C-alpha angles and dihedrals in degrees: 000000000000090000093057093042094051092048092053092048089052092049092049089052092047092051094047090051093052093048091053089054096057125104099217140326131220117198141152150130132277118212139181105251094217102049104013092235115146117259108230129206095010122149114256115181145152112249113243094018139082090237114116146122142183123252117251131226091290092049089250125142136178128192110193133196096030113170113237115270148082120304143168109237108211126196119190133176130165109255092029135080113259115245134198128191127184117242135182117213122200131191112279090003132127117216116200122198129184111205127193118195124203121212114258119246085231110062111204114162134344094221126061100225095186092055091049088049092052089052094053089055095051102034126066095220096172112173088352124128120183115205122195127200090257090059092046089055091051091071120097096240137197110270089359094287118124113224136180091230090063096042098051085057091067094053119106114262092020119120126183122199096211157311096275117053089346119170131204119243117188120203094324096322122125118231091261089057091059120083114219115197130189110189090332096314124114114243109200100197111023098167131069124232090257097066097219096078139053130198092254122094112225094215090062097050122105096178143343117214111196112192105187092186146326093055115169133244099286088076125060146144095072132079103208123028146344130221108194114192121190125190126210131235123258124264109292097197111044147000110276141154154159130245119183140165138183136152091278104050145331129226143185131197125186124184139161148124125306085182114014122238111270107210093201098050097025094223124133143151120211139170138210128188128175139177136182134183132189125233102179090112089058101038102040099072088057103033102027108024090148093057097079140037094224132078092232091068117219100350098207125117132162139173125203134188131182131171135179137184117197129195120191123192127208096262098050099269114135145184126207125190115190143172140183146186123194123184129182133183134185122178122180101179114244090355113065140342117196130180133169135174133192127188138164147120145204152173128260127188142181118202119197108182112211093220100043135057089216111112115206124201129178147159141195118196143164127198139174131201127183129175133183129185123193113194131183114269091358135101111255117264117223135181135171134178126180134165150128136263129207120184136172128185130187121196133187123189116207131181094266101359142056132203121204125176141150149126139263127206116192125181124179143159127211131204120187136168129177132160111203130211091271091060093251115137119221115195140158135188111181143152124205144171130216122196123186138176123191143184131194130181129189124194130180111211108176107294091351128094111192121189117177120173141175131206124191112196125187121194108201102196091051094037089226132144117207115194108195121185116196132190135192127183137177127185116197096212090177136346087274107031124064132178119206139185138183134179138166152142120253139182142182142189102202121097130194127227094214112116118207091227089063108115092214118017099215096132107077107179132163141219132179120236116291119266091199123081116281125198138229117255109310093334137103091235113116117241119246091245140355098239130108108236142182143182119214136192128177135175128180150159129230121202129188097204096180138329109316093001117108131176127194132180128180137175122199145181127200118190109197096196093178131019125174128201140168115272095231093167092061108150101180132037088237092058114103118267092222135042132200132223136169127213148158141219127201136164152127124264126196127191130184119183131180129180136172133150096289105017132067117180128177129178130175136176125186129190111191146167125196120181140170133200119208098183093270108050143004113237139167118254121246090254095052100129107179099194126026125175127184122185118184130175139163128182127190114209142171108028091342095269092101121076129182120193137181136182125187124184127190121184133171119240122283119240123256138177113254123233117245099183149299137269140184106268110205116187095207090209088158092051116215091356092063109127096223092168097065100020117102107240126210118248111259123199127224110212124206113260091236104079114223091354095146130070131218121226121278118278122223134162138172123209122190134188139178121196132192120188119197116196107216095176138335093286102024129073140157122214125196118197127190114191142171126199119204089010097189092041098242113192098228113183117247099180141323121235106224096195100050092029092228131136126226117200133209118256116307126221110323117188117193142180121201138175129207125192119199124189 
């Protein structure tokens, strides 16, 4: 690793040199005076100058290259009173200010549009959607509970395969090709088997960044997309919480100070703990007996716990310690019994040295995931993955440039066992380590924002280096029109056990890349490497059509020049365990968003093509949804305590392979002595030669909700939510049983009433 080490040393020297050349730096944190929560995207500027920035997700800001002198530092945010404080900047000095904003007596709008607009002009943000808790709660949700799993599905380029066991596919990438992060830690299975719910609790979320492609060098180890979820700290001022219940689940959140926030010193220690449990398996036989074909009702249940302790120092440095346990069960009597569990924890820190403008962030985490599926007349399938992650990030904020660099170390072990229909056992027990160093530089040159990056990834078990250049660019054509571009090379080692011919993808297992030789498509010629790789290119335009109205269009191309999967149809022990494919994904995404004090409107349309080539034929994947439309709207009325919401989704049918016929499938376990005349054979299926040549019917669904919030006191409220999922009871196909020639549909109309008490 001398190359990576030398590059990092050079970058450290470069950053230090730049810091020494500065005149002065103003930085600080902006907090809500009542709760101590950070105030994000607020305007921070020096009166009488052109120097100003917006606060980040931690409420942190830094204004570099400030000439020596006396200034008024002003902080403004819609919904809060503007505040100004006098400061004195000296050469080669760093001034730190802690700002507490009080809510204005006149509430206007919860989002500072001008700050968001300033961010779009100075950040590349190609194929990136940042979702806040407010936006999550705007979605008409199942059982009245907002959830990330439901919101991600309305984003452009995102496709979900169903209500039960549904997976998320992002711009042509399979779930294994999407990296899901929780406070910097990889979550291997983020969605419960009933596809409405994720393992993440909405009330704990500060932000969700969904990068559907073209992400820069700070992210690696995946070839399609990234979902980066960051949780907030607990209330620093007082004990508070949330209790809610509905026919689908109940939850409780408790948070508060261990050591109250001291506004003079800025130090505090707070906690947050949350738990939720589903009850749909208990309530569905009574409330929704028509929703399932079995007497057990909807046989899904899950239990999630998450806890976090946060320590904040006087200069903005902080330390978070967190842990989680996620549990999922599905039990179709006499058919299949699935269970999985994930647990882990970690430490995350931000260091803000008082004598340097270099900001240091890091994390250390460990997680474990195990899954088991028992199916009738088959051997159980098992899979496990556990490992650690160490990450360090160094950031320097210049006047018109930023430098960001760091490293990741990932170590994980996989344990997988599966016995296929031919009686051949596929298993793997393997440990591997991945080491990466990266560098990203952002420069503002007039109307241009240029963001080149480089990631060097080393896969120890495969003895393979992957050098991955990345590039992002934005051109501010006018104040209201922006052109953007991103491109890069990507790689990953991890392989999924999910097979696209599975009727229901409930079993989500993992393997690391094969150490043995793998071969090119349908040949005996070894491949050049044993990694999955892709090349991506994206261009787009952003328009601010009027105040509160945004329009975004992007076109993209992803070239998956090597994909690896388990050969689950292996017929002979000498056949390879892994097979390769190539593929591509391309399309066009449109997004229109409008927001004012009472109204929130969101509309997306995606046109996409996702293909694979197995060496014989090119075919669409089973998640190739040609057309996808999402319409979302909420409206507050009356005195603002009432809110009506609606979401409509329309999607073209998924591909499937047609059935040509059936045959008697004898296993010949006794060889030539097999009595094929009197023995009962299994029913074999003859598939059409054209793979995925058919199309299922269109999918569409309408969800509605009505909320009423009752303010009991300043810090206490009760919210009632009436909702209905699949309001006009559309019969959307779930899967079709080829043998019995019967159709199983997605979930029917599901009305619900929920209550949420906040204190």
